[in-house]
C-alpha angles and dihedrals in degrees: 000000000000122000119188118200113198117211125193146089125283109287095023093115103263100131093043089052093046090059091058096054101074089226130123107270114228111195140138088223092075090061093049089049091050090051092049092051094045092051095037093237135124122273088246093055092045091050093049090047092049090050096046097045099042093246090124089072088059089051089052090053089052089050090055091044088056090052092047090050091052094048094046090049098041093244119156109236142182125217108219106195133110094256089184103164130068092224092051092051094045090053092046092050091049090051092049093050090047092052091047091052090048091057096038094247133140115230130193114199118206120186119209113190128190125220101187123167113248093238091055090049091052091049092050092048092050089050090048091052091053098041103034103022085235113133131180118198114248090232090059092050091049089050091050092050091049093049095044111123115189111240123247134198088244089072088070105268117143089216141346135222124196118216120198 
């Protein structure tokens, strides 16, 4: 079973790439979007509400439930989150391998990391705000770019692919 872990800041192209892979997409964003649609509010307001009320922790549990389902049922899946730090990725990979062992499955973990120029990220995020009513504060994007650590095989990936 193939697991793809996407790595990159908001606006780098992860979600667009995830849709091209033909794998089950595991992401907390889908639960925020479902809540926004159900309540008839914007993604931004649903995200803020989820963060302030603690619902986001529930979305994170659902995210891991989706992963567990894929592993138990031998479904290839992609993890569509920023995954910016080496420590975060290392812990995620350990958790994935542990789940696979628990269910007697073999898992191959591919990392796809995005090296997208900051001006392109800003253009994409402006477009997203207009088209999807989904905005990400510029300060958050700057923080993500600053914290971004390029992935390495030593984190536990079976192989890595760089996307420009």
